N, C-alpha and C positions, 0 to 999 in steps of 0.2 A: 290072311291067316298068319298066326304066329304060334311058335312052339319053343319051349325050353326044355332041354333034357337034364339040366342041373339047376333048379331053382334055389338051392341052398336055404330052404325055408322061407323064401320070399314068394310073392305072387306077381303075376303078370297078366295082360290081356292085350288083345289086338286093337289097333287104332287105325283109322282111315281118314284121310282128307279128300273130300269130293268137291267138285266144281258144279255149281248150279248151271243148268242149260239155259236158264232164263236171264243170265247175266247178273244174278244177285250175289255173286261172290262165292266163297268157299264155306263148307261146313265140315266140322271135325266130329267124327262119330267113334265112339269107344264100345267094345263088347260089354255086355251087361255084367257078366260073372267074371270075378277074379279066378285064376287058375294056378295050381302048383305043379301040374304036369299036363302033357297032352296038348291038343290043338285048341287055340282060341280063334274064333271066326267073327268077322264083322263085314258088312257089305254096304256099298253105296246104295242109297234109296233110288226110287224111280225119279226121272228127270234130272238126274246128276250123272257125272262121269268121274272115274278115278283120277286123282291127282298124285297122291303119295301115301305111303303107309309106314307104320311104325309099331313099337311095342312100348306100353305104359307099365311101369314097374312099382312096387312098393315093398318095403322091408318085411312086413309081417301080414 
């Protein structure tokens, strides 16, 4: 989950890096919707496990 309290006119969304349980490497997944406030949520799919998370931003 990601949240920004002062987006200053920009947009953001949550991003997660997941590890495949079958040994196939890592996959990067981003939330679908860009946000200007509130929570952005994204989850690792089935047969994967959490590796790391972050926030993707854009100016407008």
